[in-house]
TORPAPA-834512 format. One line per 3 residues: for each residue x, y, z of N, C-alpha, C, CB. Coordinates in nm, 3 decimals, padded with zeros to 5 digits, always signed. Glycine has a CB too. Layout:
X Y Z X Y Z X Y Z X Y Z  ... .
END
This chain:
+09.509 +14.354 +10.123 +09.619 +14.249 +10.174 +09.739 +14.295 +10.085 +09.575 +14.072 +10.147  +09.868 +14.303 +10.148 +09.985 +14.330 +10.092 +10.038 +14.184 +10.063 +10.076 +14.421 +10.183  +10.095 +14.167 +09.944 +10.163 +14.043 +09.906 +10.301 +14.079 +09.855 +10.083 +13.964 +09.798 .
+10.408 +14.030 +09.925 +10.539 +14.060 +09.891 +10.581 +13.971 +09.768 +10.629 +14.039 +10.015  +10.683 +14.024 +09.711 +10.737 +13.935 +09.596 +10.779 +13.802 +09.628 +10.851 +13.994 +09.532  +10.827 +13.780 +09.758 +10.867 +13.651 +09.809 +10.755 +13.561 +09.824 +10.936 +13.662 +09.935 .
+10.641 +13.612 +09.898 +10.521 +13.556 +09.911 +10.455 +13.510 +09.783 +10.443 +13.643 +09.978  +10.468 +13.603 +09.685 +10.403 +13.568 +09.558 +10.467 +13.440 +09.472 +10.410 +13.697 +09.470  +10.611 +13.453 +09.492 +10.696 +13.337 +09.440 +10.659 +13.205 +09.494 +10.842 +13.357 +09.472 .
+10.644 +13.221 +09.642 +10.626 +13.099 +09.722 +10.489 +13.036 +09.674 +10.628 +13.133 +09.884  +10.378 +13.115 +09.669 +10.249 +13.077 +09.638 +10.248 +13.026 +09.505 +10.156 +13.182 +09.655  +10.317 +13.089 +09.407 +10.316 +13.038 +09.268 +10.380 +12.911 +09.248 +10.378 +13.129 +09.180 .
+10.495 +12.889 +09.325 +10.567 +12.752 +09.323 +10.492 +12.657 +09.378 +10.695 +12.748 +09.392  +10.417 +12.675 +09.507 +10.333 +12.576 +09.558 +10.217 +12.539 +09.458 +10.279 +12.623 +09.690  +10.157 +12.639 +09.402 +10.050 +12.608 +09.324 +10.091 +12.523 +09.203 +09.984 +12.731 +09.284 .
+10.214 +12.565 +09.148 +10.258 +12.495 +09.022 +10.285 +12.348 +09.063 +10.392 +12.565 +08.954  +10.352 +12.329 +09.168 +10.398 +12.183 +09.210 +10.268 +12.108 +09.241 +10.503 +12.182 +09.348  +10.163 +12.178 +09.308 +10.044 +12.090 +09.328 +09.972 +12.055 +09.201 +09.945 +12.155 +09.421 .
+09.973 +12.145 +09.106 +09.913 +12.115 +08.970 +09.978 +12.012 +08.895 +09.913 +12.231 +08.886  +10.113 +12.030 +08.902 +10.183 +11.905 +08.847 +10.165 +11.784 +08.887 +10.301 +11.910 +08.856  +10.166 +11.755 +09.020 +10.139 +11.637 +09.092 +10.001 +11.580 +09.060 +10.154 +11.663 +09.237 .
+09.892 +11.679 +09.068 +09.758 +11.641 +09.038 +09.747 +11.589 +08.900 +09.667 +11.754 +09.056  +09.834 +11.659 +08.801 +09.809 +11.620 +08.657 +09.855 +11.487 +08.638 +09.876 +11.710 +08.554  +09.981 +11.450 +08.717 +10.040 +11.318 +08.703 +09.941 +11.216 +08.768 +10.185 +11.313 +08.771 .
+09.884 +11.230 +08.877 +09.776 +11.141 +08.918 +09.661 +11.137 +08.828 +09.730 +11.176 +09.046  +09.617 +11.249 +08.786 +09.513 +11.249 +08.693 +09.529 +11.151 +08.571 +09.498 +11.384 +08.647  +09.656 +11.159 +08.534 +09.684 +11.085 +08.402 +09.718 +10.931 +08.447 +09.817 +11.160 +08.313 .
+09.699 +10.892 +08.566 +09.720 +10.752 +08.606 +09.868 +10.711 +08.649 +09.678 +10.665 +08.490  +09.942 +10.817 +08.652 +10.090 +10.792 +08.692 +10.086 +10.747 +08.846 +10.187 +10.936 +08.671  +10.157 +10.661 +08.866 +10.173 +10.606 +09.016 +10.313 +10.622 +09.053 +10.132 +10.448 +09.035 .
+10.313 +10.666 +09.202 +10.443 +10.672 +09.246 +10.485 +10.546 +09.327 +10.460 +10.794 +09.324  +10.402 +10.443 +09.322 +10.432 +10.304 +09.383 +10.563 +10.248 +09.333 +10.317 +10.200 +09.349  +10.599 +10.234 +09.222 +10.734 +10.181 +09.169 +10.857 +10.263 +09.251 +10.744 +10.209 +08.990 .
+10.840 +10.397 +09.258 +10.951 +10.466 +09.347 +10.954 +10.425 +09.482 +10.938 +10.614 +09.353  +10.832 +10.407 +09.555 +10.826 +10.350 +09.680 +10.882 +10.225 +09.689 +10.704 +10.345 +09.724  +10.849 +10.138 +09.603 +10.896 +10.008 +09.610 +11.052 +10.000 +09.597 +10.827 +09.930 +09.505 .
+11.098 +10.080 +09.494 +11.245 +10.089 +09.477 +11.301 +10.145 +09.615 +11.285 +10.188 +09.348  +11.262 +10.247 +09.682 +11.315 +10.299 +09.796 +11.324 +10.185 +09.906 +11.231 +10.417 +09.839  +11.204 +10.098 +09.917 +11.203 +09.997 +10.013 +11.305 +09.882 +09.970 +11.057 +09.944 +10.030 .
+11.320 +09.861 +09.849 +11.423 +09.765 +09.782 +11.560 +09.816 +09.840 +11.419 +09.771 +09.607  +11.583 +09.944 +09.812 +11.719 +09.976 +09.853 +11.753 +09.986 +10.017 +11.751 +10.110 +09.785  +11.638 +09.999 +10.081 +11.665 +09.997 +10.228 +11.697 +09.859 +10.282 +11.545 +10.052 +10.304 .
+11.660 +09.740 +10.211 +11.683 +09.621 +10.254 +11.789 +09.547 +10.162 +11.557 +09.556 +10.264  +11.856 +09.623 +10.082 +11.942 +09.569 +09.974 +12.042 +09.468 +10.035 +12.019 +09.686 +09.898  +12.132 +09.502 +10.134 +12.227 +09.426 +10.177 +12.190 +09.363 +10.311 +12.345 +09.500 +10.180 .
+12.059 +09.360 +10.348 +12.014 +09.314 +10.470 +12.013 +09.147 +10.462 +11.869 +09.381 +10.500  +12.036 +09.100 +10.591 +12.025 +08.957 +10.616 +11.884 +08.932 +10.635 +12.107 +08.908 +10.736  +11.813 +08.830 +10.568 +11.661 +08.810 +10.600 +11.636 +08.674 +10.688 +11.572 +08.798 +10.451 .
+11.569 +08.688 +10.799 +11.556 +08.586 +10.883 +11.400 +08.567 +10.897 +11.633 +08.613 +11.014  +11.359 +08.445 +10.863 +11.203 +08.414 +10.884 +11.178 +08.406 +11.028 +11.154 +08.273 +10.816  +11.059 +08.462 +11.062 +11.020 +08.449 +11.196 +10.859 +08.441 +11.205 +11.080 +08.570 +11.278 .
+10.803 +08.451 +11.322 +10.674 +08.450 +11.341 +10.627 +08.562 +11.430 +10.638 +08.328 +11.388  +10.507 +08.632 +11.396 +10.456 +08.747 +11.469 +10.425 +08.702 +11.606 +10.333 +08.808 +11.402  +10.467 +08.780 +11.712 +10.438 +08.736 +11.852 +10.307 +08.765 +11.908 +10.532 +08.792 +11.939 .
+10.222 +08.827 +11.833 +10.115 +08.891 +11.896 +09.994 +08.815 +11.920 +10.083 +08.998 +11.826  +09.964 +08.700 +11.856 +09.844 +08.617 +11.885 +09.873 +08.484 +11.840 +09.716 +08.668 +11.818  +09.781 +08.407 +11.843 +09.792 +08.254 +11.808 +09.789 +08.221 +11.662 +09.677 +08.174 +11.872 .
+09.764 +08.308 +11.576 +09.756 +08.288 +11.437 +09.882 +08.224 +11.374 +09.727 +08.415 +11.375  +09.987 +08.287 +11.423 +10.114 +08.250 +11.357 +10.157 +08.304 +11.229 +10.113 +08.121 +11.339  +10.124 +08.433 +11.213 +10.158 +08.496 +11.083 +10.305 +08.486 +11.070 +10.110 +08.645 +11.071 .
+10.351 +08.465 +10.946 +10.500 +08.465 +10.908 +10.554 +08.601 +10.887 +10.525 +08.386 +10.779  +10.675 +08.604 +10.937 +10.730 +08.745 +10.905 +10.872 +08.721 +10.854 +10.730 +08.849 +11.039  +10.929 +08.830 +10.786 +11.071 +08.838 +10.737 +11.127 +08.942 +10.808 +11.087 +08.862 +10.587 .
+11.235 +08.917 +10.889 +11.306 +09.020 +10.970 +11.450 +09.054 +10.882 +11.338 +08.956 +11.135  +11.456 +09.181 +10.846 +11.588 +09.224 +10.779 +11.672 +09.288 +10.874 +11.568 +09.319 +10.663  +11.794 +09.241 +10.880 +11.893 +09.294 +10.959 +12.024 +09.327 +10.898 +11.912 +09.210 +11.059 .
+12.090 +09.436 +10.935 +12.213 +09.480 +10.888 +12.309 +09.499 +10.995 +12.197 +09.598 +10.815  +12.424 +09.416 +10.992 +12.507 +09.414 +11.119 +12.447 +09.392 +11.250 +12.571 +09.534 +11.132  +12.346 +09.304 +11.244 +12.282 +09.262 +11.372 +12.160 +09.364 +11.417 +12.399 +09.258 +11.490 .
+12.147 +09.466 +11.328 +12.049 +09.573 +11.369 +11.921 +09.540 +11.295 +12.101 +09.723 +11.334  +11.807 +09.545 +11.358 +11.678 +09.532 +11.270 +11.645 +09.665 +11.191 +11.549 +09.495 +11.364  +11.637 +09.641 +11.062 +11.601 +09.757 +10.972 +11.456 +09.755 +10.913 +11.699 +09.762 +10.853 .
+11.400 +09.641 +10.903 +11.265 +09.625 +10.856 +11.195 +09.483 +10.903 +11.269 +09.636 +10.699  +11.087 +09.472 +10.921 +10.997 +09.360 +10.941 +10.881 +09.377 +10.866 +10.961 +09.340 +11.076  +10.851 +09.263 +10.779 +10.735 +09.255 +10.695 +10.654 +09.116 +10.695 +10.781 +09.286 +10.559 .
+10.564 +09.106 +10.645 +10.492 +08.984 +10.617 +10.554 +08.891 +10.523 +10.367 +09.014 +10.568  +10.562 +08.755 +10.540 +10.629 +08.662 +10.461 +10.529 +08.622 +10.343 +10.676 +08.538 +10.551  +10.565 +08.651 +10.203 +10.467 +08.609 +10.102 +10.442 +08.461 +10.092 +10.509 +08.657 +09.970 .
+10.539 +08.380 +10.154 +10.528 +08.231 +10.136 +10.426 +08.182 +10.225 +10.659 +08.157 +10.164  +10.373 +08.247 +10.329 +10.291 +08.203 +10.437 +10.153 +08.175 +10.381 +10.286 +08.307 +10.551  +10.086 +08.057 +10.415 +09.963 +08.033 +10.368 +09.847 +08.100 +10.474 +09.952 +07.876 +10.348 .
+09.909 +08.151 +10.594 +09.830 +08.214 +10.686 +09.802 +08.360 +10.649 +09.892 +08.202 +10.814  +09.914 +08.423 +10.607 +09.892 +08.572 +10.609 +09.937 +08.626 +10.467 +09.979 +08.645 +10.733  +09.995 +08.549 +10.374 +10.039 +08.576 +10.241 +10.081 +08.715 +10.227 +09.935 +08.546 +10.144 .
+10.185 +08.755 +10.308 +10.258 +08.885 +10.310 +10.190 +08.991 +10.402 +10.266 +08.942 +10.164  +10.064 +08.968 +10.428 +09.984 +09.084 +10.501 +10.014 +09.054 +10.652 +09.808 +09.083 +10.468  +09.995 +09.175 +10.709 +09.988 +09.172 +10.872 +09.891 +09.254 +10.913 +10.113 +09.216 +10.947 .
+09.837 +09.221 +11.028 +09.718 +09.304 +11.087 +09.793 +09.425 +11.156 +09.619 +09.211 +11.205  +09.723 +09.520 +11.209 +09.786 +09.651 +11.259 +09.885 +09.607 +11.378 +09.663 +09.764 +11.315  +09.855 +09.525 +11.467 +09.956 +09.482 +11.567 +10.077 +09.422 +11.502 +09.896 +09.380 +11.663 .
+10.068 +09.326 +11.404 +10.183 +09.274 +11.339 +10.257 +09.379 +11.256 +10.143 +09.161 +11.254  +10.202 +09.459 +11.201 +10.262 +09.581 +11.124 +10.353 +09.678 +11.214 +10.139 +09.669 +11.063  +10.319 +09.674 +11.344 +10.382 +09.733 +11.453 +10.496 +09.671 +11.518 +10.294 +09.751 +11.543 .
+10.529 +09.542 +11.477 +10.640 +09.455 +11.530 +10.766 +09.548 +11.527 +10.661 +09.314 +11.437  +10.798 +09.607 +11.427 +10.940 +09.692 +11.400 +10.936 +09.788 +11.533 +10.942 +09.799 +11.232  +10.829 +09.863 +11.563 +10.831 +09.950 +11.667 +10.849 +09.892 +11.800 +10.720 +10.021 +11.663 .
+10.799 +09.771 +11.814 +10.818 +09.682 +11.944 +10.973 +09.676 +11.980 +10.759 +09.521 +11.919  +11.053 +09.662 +11.857 +11.195 +09.640 +11.866 +11.275 +09.769 +11.895 +11.243 +09.578 +11.737  +11.253 +09.863 +11.808 +11.330 +09.974 +11.788 +11.279 +10.105 +11.845 +11.348 +09.985 +11.655 .
+11.162 +10.118 +11.905 +11.092 +10.236 +11.949 +11.179 +10.308 +12.051 +10.954 +10.199 +12.007  +11.255 +10.435 +12.037 +11.325 +10.478 +12.122 +11.252 +10.538 +12.255 +11.401 +10.562 +12.056  +11.129 +10.517 +12.257 +11.048 +10.559 +12.372 +10.997 +10.432 +12.443 +10.928 +10.652 +12.326 .
+11.054 +10.322 +12.415 +11.018 +10.202 +12.489 +11.098 +10.206 +12.622 +11.048 +10.069 +12.405  +11.030 +10.174 +12.721 +11.094 +10.173 +12.871 +11.186 +10.055 +12.880 +10.977 +10.158 +12.994  +11.317 +10.091 +12.928 +11.422 +10.001 +12.945 +11.456 +09.990 +13.090 +11.538 +10.040 +12.865 .
+11.390 +10.043 +13.180 +11.425 +10.050 +13.323 +11.284 +10.018 +13.391 +11.491 +10.204 +13.368  +11.315 +09.953 +13.510 +11.204 +09.911 +13.591 +11.154 +10.030 +13.687 +11.247 +09.785 +13.673  +11.040 +10.084 +13.665 +10.981 +10.203 +13.745 +10.893 +10.163 +13.841 +10.911 +10.301 +13.664 .
+10.899 +10.239 +13.950 +10.810 +10.197 +14.079 +10.759 +10.328 +14.130 +10.897 +10.114 +14.204  +10.629 +10.342 +14.147 +10.567 +10.452 +14.218 +10.512 +10.421 +14.341 +10.470 +10.510 +14.145  +10.570 +10.463 +14.454 +10.526 +10.450 +14.599 +10.388 +10.496 +14.613 +10.616 +10.531 +14.695 .
+10.318 +10.416 +14.701 +10.170 +10.477 +14.741 +10.172 +10.622 +14.785 +10.103 +10.394 +14.865  +10.085 +10.704 +14.717 +10.077 +10.836 +14.745 +10.168 +10.931 +14.669 +10.098 +10.848 +14.878  +10.265 +10.877 +14.601 +10.366 +10.950 +14.540 +10.330 +11.004 +14.401 +10.484 +10.868 +14.535 .
+10.378 +11.100 +14.358 +10.346 +11.152 +14.216 +10.451 +11.124 +14.110 +10.326 +11.304 +14.219  +10.567 +11.088 +14.162 +10.671 +11.047 +14.051 +10.715 +10.907 +14.052 +10.798 +11.128 +14.062  +10.765 +10.862 +13.942 +10.821 +10.733 +13.935 +10.965 +10.736 +13.991 +10.818 +10.681 +13.792 .
+11.011 +10.607 +14.053 +11.140 +10.588 +14.086 +11.198 +10.473 +14.003 +11.149 +10.566 +14.230  +11.335 +10.487 +13.960 +11.395 +10.383 +13.884 +11.456 +10.287 +14.007 +11.514 +10.447 +13.771  +11.406 +10.142 +13.984 +11.447 +10.053 +14.086 +11.516 +09.938 +14.016 +11.327 +10.005 +14.174 .
+11.582 +09.854 +14.118 +11.657 +09.745 +14.049 +11.550 +09.633 +14.018 +11.782 +09.687 +14.144  +11.564 +09.546 +13.913 +11.475 +09.442 +13.874 +11.472 +09.336 +13.973 +11.512 +09.388 +13.744  +11.555 +09.300 +14.047 +11.555 +09.205 +14.161 +11.463 +09.248 +14.265 +11.691 +09.190 +14.220 .
+11.475 +09.370 +14.308 +11.389 +09.440 +14.416 +11.255 +09.432 +14.362 +11.429 +09.595 +14.447  +11.219 +09.476 +14.238 +11.083 +09.479 +14.175 +11.023 +09.330 +14.186 +11.092 +09.531 +14.014  +11.101 +09.230 +14.146 +11.055 +09.101 +14.137 +11.024 +09.050 +14.280 +11.157 +09.017 +14.065 .
+11.109 +09.064 +14.380 +11.086 +09.044 +14.510 +10.951 +09.111 +14.568 +11.204 +09.092 +14.578  +10.936 +09.223 +14.529 +10.824 +09.320 +14.586 +10.686 +09.252 +14.522 +10.848 +09.500 +14.530  +10.691 +09.209 +14.387 +10.577 +09.151 +14.328 +10.545 +09.024 +14.404 +10.598 +09.125 +14.179 .
+10.642 +08.935 +14.414 +10.626 +08.806 +14.468 +10.555 +08.832 +14.629 +10.785 +08.727 +14.468  +10.613 +08.925 +14.698 +10.569 +08.952 +14.833 +10.420 +08.988 +14.832 +10.653 +09.066 +14.895  +10.394 +09.081 +14.731 +10.246 +09.127 +14.740 +10.147 +09.021 +14.683 +10.225 +09.264 +14.656 .
+10.189 +08.930 +14.597 +10.116 +08.827 +14.539 +10.096 +08.722 +14.656 +10.192 +08.770 +14.410  +10.190 +08.682 +14.726 +10.190 +08.598 +14.833 +10.090 +08.642 +14.957 +10.333 +08.590 +14.875  +10.086 +08.774 +14.992 +10.016 +08.832 +15.081 +09.870 +08.851 +15.043 +10.079 +08.945 +15.110 .
+09.843 +08.878 +14.933 +09.714 +08.881 +14.873 +09.645 +08.759 +14.885 +09.720 +08.915 +14.740  +09.720 +08.655 +14.833 +09.675 +08.519 +14.823 +09.645 +08.456 +14.960 +09.777 +08.438 +14.751  +09.722 +08.497 +15.065 +09.700 +08.446 +15.191 +09.578 +08.503 +15.264 +09.817 +08.465 +15.267 .
+09.565 +08.645 +15.218 +09.458 +08.714 +15.288 +09.318 +08.677 +15.227 +09.482 +08.868 +15.283  +09.306 +08.635 +15.097 +09.184 +08.617 +15.026 +09.166 +08.480 +14.969 +09.176 +08.714 +14.920  +09.243 +08.371 +15.007 +09.238 +08.249 +14.955 +09.103 +08.172 +15.021 +09.377 +08.179 +14.984 .
+09.012 +08.131 +14.932 +08.893 +08.047 +14.970 +08.926 +07.912 +14.940 +08.762 +08.087 +14.896  +08.919 +07.827 +15.047 +08.936 +07.678 +15.016 +08.791 +07.616 +14.987 +09.010 +07.598 +15.147  +08.711 +07.650 +15.063 +08.558 +07.580 +15.038 +08.452 +07.687 +15.039 +08.514 +07.467 +15.161 .
+08.360 +07.662 +14.952 +08.246 +07.769 +14.953 +08.141 +07.729 +15.087 +08.153 +07.762 +14.788  +08.062 +07.814 +15.125 +07.977 +07.795 +15.228 +07.902 +07.660 +15.216 +07.888 +07.907 +15.236  +07.875 +07.613 +15.106 +07.800 +07.494 +15.090 +07.892 +07.363 +15.092 +07.721 +07.504 +14.959 .
+08.014 +07.401 +15.120 +08.114 +07.289 +15.130 +08.184 +07.244 +14.990 +08.040 +07.164 +15.191  +08.165 +07.301 +14.899 +08.225 +07.257 +14.771 +08.357 +07.320 +14.774 +08.141 +07.298 +14.641  +08.464 +07.230 +14.731 +08.613 +07.260 +14.750 +08.636 +07.356 +14.612 +08.720 +07.102 +14.757 .
+08.689 +07.464 +14.625 +08.727 +07.551 +14.508 +08.879 +07.595 +14.507 +08.636 +07.679 +14.509  +08.936 +07.620 +14.613 +09.096 +07.645 +14.618 +09.109 +07.759 +14.529 +09.196 +07.514 +14.565  +09.069 +07.873 +14.562 +09.075 +07.996 +14.483 +09.096 +08.124 +14.550 +08.959 +08.009 +14.412 .
+09.145 +08.233 +14.473 +09.163 +08.364 +14.520 +09.087 +08.465 +14.429 +09.312 +08.396 +14.526  +08.990 +08.535 +14.474 +08.921 +08.623 +14.382 +08.985 +08.748 +14.395 +08.773 +08.635 +14.406  +09.085 +08.774 +14.443 +09.151 +08.903 +14.462 +09.258 +08.928 +14.354 +09.214 +08.910 +14.602 .
+09.303 +08.852 +14.285 +09.400 +08.844 +14.181 +09.352 +08.832 +14.044 +09.483 +08.739 +14.206  +09.391 +08.928 +13.959 +09.349 +08.915 +13.820 +09.472 +08.910 +13.730 +09.256 +09.033 +13.780  +09.491 +08.817 +13.653 +09.604 +08.797 +13.575 +09.575 +08.855 +13.417 +09.640 +08.637 +13.580 .
+09.652 +08.930 +13.360 +09.630 +08.979 +13.235 +09.771 +08.963 +13.156 +09.576 +09.127 +13.244  +09.766 +08.869 +13.049 +09.874 +08.840 +12.982 +09.896 +08.945 +12.867 +09.864 +08.702 +12.936  +10.024 +08.966 +12.830 +10.050 +09.061 +12.735 +10.023 +09.020 +12.590 +10.181 +09.099 +12.751 .
+10.007 +09.106 +12.498 +09.977 +09.087 +12.366 +10.117 +09.032 +12.291 +09.919 +09.228 +12.306  +10.222 +09.060 +12.354 +10.356 +09.006 +12.278 +10.400 +08.887 +12.330 +10.478 +09.099 +12.287  +10.330 +08.832 +12.421 +10.362 +08.690 +12.457 +10.310 +08.580 +12.360 +10.305 +08.662 +12.594 .
+10.400 +08.482 +12.343 +10.360 +08.380 +12.255 +10.282 +08.269 +12.335 +10.483 +08.323 +12.182  +10.209 +08.178 +12.252 +10.134 +08.076 +12.309 +10.195 +07.984 +12.411 +10.088 +08.002 +12.210  +10.323 +07.946 +12.401 +10.392 +07.869 +12.480 +10.388 +07.941 +12.619 +10.529 +07.845 +12.424 .
+10.437 +08.068 +12.605 +10.461 +08.141 +12.750 +10.331 +08.166 +12.804 +10.543 +08.287 +12.744  +10.220 +08.193 +12.716 +10.088 +08.211 +12.784 +10.035 +08.092 +12.837 +09.988 +08.266 +12.697  +10.077 +07.971 +12.792 +10.027 +07.832 +12.857 +10.098 +07.826 +12.986 +10.062 +07.693 +12.765 .
+10.221 +07.851 +12.993 +10.297 +07.849 +13.129 +10.237 +07.948 +13.226 +10.452 +07.885 +13.111  +10.216 +08.058 +13.183 +10.140 +08.163 +13.254 +10.018 +08.114 +13.322 +10.101 +08.269 +13.163  +09.938 +08.053 +13.225 +09.817 +08.007 +13.269 +09.827 +07.889 +13.388 +09.744 +07.959 +13.143 .
+09.919 +07.808 +13.360 +09.946 +07.707 +13.471 +09.978 +07.768 +13.604 +10.062 +07.617 +13.434  +10.078 +07.855 +13.584 +10.116 +07.932 +13.705 +10.008 +07.999 +13.791 +10.205 +08.035 +13.663  +09.925 +08.068 +13.717 +09.810 +08.152 +13.787 +09.713 +08.051 +13.830 +09.735 +08.264 +13.689 .
+09.679 +07.956 +13.760 +09.571 +07.847 +13.805 +09.631 +07.773 +13.930 +09.537 +07.730 +13.678  +09.778 +07.741 +13.935 +09.814 +07.692 +14.036 +09.824 +07.769 +14.171 +09.913 +07.646 +14.002  +09.812 +07.901 +14.156 +09.803 +07.995 +14.284 +09.649 +08.014 +14.310 +09.881 +08.151 +14.259 .
+09.571 +07.962 +14.228 +09.421 +07.968 +14.258 +09.362 +08.092 +14.189 +09.390 +07.975 +14.420  +09.423 +08.162 +14.104 +09.372 +08.254 +14.028 +09.270 +08.204 +13.927 +09.474 +08.318 +13.969  +09.142 +08.263 +13.927 +09.039 +08.223 +13.841 +09.024 +08.323 +13.730 +08.913 +08.206 +13.917 .
+09.046 +08.456 +13.753 +09.040 +08.562 +13.658 +09.159 +08.588 +13.564 +09.016 +08.677 +13.728  +09.164 +08.503 +13.479 +09.283 +08.508 +13.365 +09.241 +08.551 +13.238 +09.349 +08.371 +13.337  +09.307 +08.648 +13.170 +09.268 +08.685 +13.047 +09.417 +08.723 +12.955 +09.159 +08.813 +13.068 .
+09.397 +08.736 +12.833 +09.515 +08.767 +12.750 +09.483 +08.883 +12.676 +09.556 +08.656 +12.657  +09.582 +08.977 +12.679 +09.548 +09.102 +12.592 +09.529 +09.085 +12.463 +09.641 +09.197 +12.595  +09.576 +08.984 +12.401 +09.556 +08.963 +12.249 +09.422 +08.951 +12.215 +09.624 +08.842 +12.196 .
+09.330 +08.912 +12.308 +09.192 +08.892 +12.272 +09.107 +09.014 +12.304 +09.138 +08.771 +12.342  +09.172 +09.107 +12.388 +09.096 +09.228 +12.419 +09.097 +09.341 +12.322 +09.142 +09.279 +12.539 .
END
């Protein structure tokens, strides 16, 4: 195997750096203060706003750091008796919920049999959903069972609440779906 002078220097430098870092770790030197300092600098001039994690009903407290109205960091609140600064994996991902560049910001619709999605207006999509819910409910509504028991239900619609919905909104959703006769209601936060 031929090793050029450049390859030799690259391997030597990599080995030396690895040995130095390994030696520091072996001596008990920690990089945590440097990491904490970097985090401190990131939120140095940020406005801190207390809030609550939106993912489940526990109500873990969070601190939202903003600079010029833009979210730069979200972390658990150390003053909270529920979470004492910690957040579960869903809570730790709150920042991505707000600033993820891959988050959809347009309404997409795929026609039956189509392979591509079309961008549609929100009003059209809301009307379409309402139309399909009404049609399905009318076609599948059961007022009474064969034994005469009154049930007023539709077994053809399933409601799945999102994990980012808060308790109050989920309560309203539950009332809405029950009012339509839907009995299969679940929330993603529990799944």
